[in-house]
C-alpha positions as CSV (number, residue, x, y, z in Angstrom):
1,R,101.1,160.4,203.7
2,I,98.0,158.4,204.2
3,E,95.7,157.6,201.3
4,L,92.3,156.4,202.2
5,T,91.2,154.8,198.8
6,S,93.1,153.1,196.1
7,E,92.1,155.0,193.2
8,R,95.7,156.4,192.7
9,Q,96.9,153.4,192.4
10,D,94.4,152.1,190.3
11,L,95.0,155.0,187.8
12,T,98.7,154.2,187.7
13,K,98.0,150.7,186.8
14,E,95.6,151.7,183.8
15,I,98.3,154.3,182.5
16,E,100.6,151.6,182.7
17,E,98.2,148.9,181.0
18,L,97.7,151.9,178.2
19,S,100.9,153.1,177.5
20,S,102.0,149.3,176.8
21,D,98.7,148.8,174.4
22,I,99.9,152.0,172.6
23,E,103.4,150.6,172.2
24,V,102.2,146.9,170.9
25,A,99.9,148.9,168.4
26,T,102.5,151.3,167.3
27,Q,105.0,148.2,166.7
28,M,102.1,146.3,164.9
29,R,101.4,149.6,162.8
30,E,105.2,149.7,161.6
31,K,105.1,146.0,160.7
32,E,101.8,146.6,158.7
33,K,103.2,149.7,156.8
34,K,106.7,147.9,155.7
35,D,104.4,144.8,154.7
36,Y,102.4,147.4,152.5
37,E,105.4,149.1,151.1
38,D,106.7,145.4,150.3
39,A,103.4,144.2,148.1
40,K,103.5,147.8,146.9
41,D,106.8,147.3,145.3
42,E,106.1,143.9,144.0
43,M,102.8,144.8,142.6
44,E,104.8,147.8,140.9
45,K,107.0,145.3,139.7
46,A,104.6,142.9,138.4
47,I,102.6,145.9,136.5
48,D,106.0,146.8,135.0
49,A,106.6,143.0,134.1
50,L,103.3,142.6,132.5
51,T,103.4,145.7,130.5
52,K,106.8,144.6,129.0
53,A,105.5,141.4,128.3
54,V,102.3,142.9,126.5
55,E,104.6,145.0,124.4
56,V,106.7,141.8,123.3
57,L,103.2,139.8,122.6
58,K,102.0,143.1,120.8
59,S,104.9,143.4,118.6
60,A,105.4,139.4,118.1
61,T,101.7,138.8,116.9
62,E,101.8,142.0,114.6
63,G,103.1,140.2,111.6
64,H,101.6,136.6,112.4
65,A,104.6,135.3,110.4
66,E,106.9,132.5,111.4
67,G,109.9,133.4,113.4
68,V,108.4,136.5,114.6
69,L,109.0,136.3,118.1
70,L,112.8,135.2,117.5
71,A,113.0,138.4,115.9
72,T,111.7,140.2,118.9
73,Q,114.1,138.3,120.8
74,A,116.9,139.8,118.5
75,R,115.6,143.5,118.9
76,L,115.6,143.5,122.7
77,E,118.0,146.1,124.1
78,S,121.7,145.2,123.5
79,G,123.4,146.2,126.9
80,F,123.6,143.2,129.4
81,E,122.1,145.4,132.2
82,A,119.4,146.1,130.1
83,R,119.2,142.8,128.9
84,A,119.1,141.5,132.4
85,R,116.2,143.7,133.5
86,E,114.0,142.6,130.5
87,V,114.8,138.9,131.3
88,A,114.0,139.4,135.2
89,A,110.7,141.5,134.3
90,L,109.7,138.7,131.6
91,S,110.5,135.9,134.3
92,H,108.5,138.0,136.8
93,A,105.5,138.3,134.2
94,V,106.0,134.2,133.7
95,D,105.9,133.5,137.5
96,L,103.1,135.8,137.9
97,G,101.1,133.9,135.4
98,E,102.0,130.6,136.9
99,R,100.1,131.8,139.8
100,V,97.4,133.2,138.2
101,L,96.7,131.5,135.1
102,T,95.6,127.4,134.4
103,K,98.6,125.3,134.3
104,G,98.1,125.1,130.3
105,D,97.8,128.9,130.0
106,A,101.0,129.2,132.0
107,M,103.0,126.6,130.1
108,F,102.3,128.5,127.1
109,L,103.0,131.9,128.7
110,R,106.1,130.4,129.7
111,R,107.3,129.3,126.1
112,L,106.2,132.3,124.6
113,L,108.0,134.7,126.5
114,T,111.1,132.8,127.0
115,G,111.2,131.3,123.7
116,E,111.6,127.7,124.9
117,V,110.6,125.4,122.3
118,P,109.2,122.1,123.6
119,K,110.9,118.9,122.5
120,V,109.4,117.0,119.9
121,D,108.7,113.2,120.2
122,W,108.5,112.1,116.7
123,K,107.6,108.5,117.5
124,K,104.7,109.8,119.6
125,L,103.5,111.8,116.6
126,N,104.0,109.2,113.7
127,R,102.5,106.5,115.2
128,K,99.2,105.1,114.0
129,A,96.1,106.4,115.2
130,T,93.8,104.2,117.5
131,F,90.5,106.3,117.2
132,K,87.9,105.3,114.9
133,M,86.4,107.6,112.2
């Protein structure tokens, strides 16, 4: 069979190119879908962690009394698995706060949600004031 034009070869080549472009686009779309699902899952976990943190802060500041946060910590669910979930959620909220908040606010949030108490330097606190009034 004799062909006088190269139209058939050109069209075959174009079909191959389009097929490979479709395959690349499909792979890219699958990757984007996976990235979206991962990001959505992380955001849902962050929302849950922040909701739990808000509940803890709300109940902790309700009485404005000293030791309220420690009492709140004792009231958390008693089961180990539930406790581990709550710790993970609060830790996630702290990590999220460290990414978004200023350094001082993030440290305050960490100390508040984890019950971490700063170490007191009594020598520094009891030294004579160096400023003039």
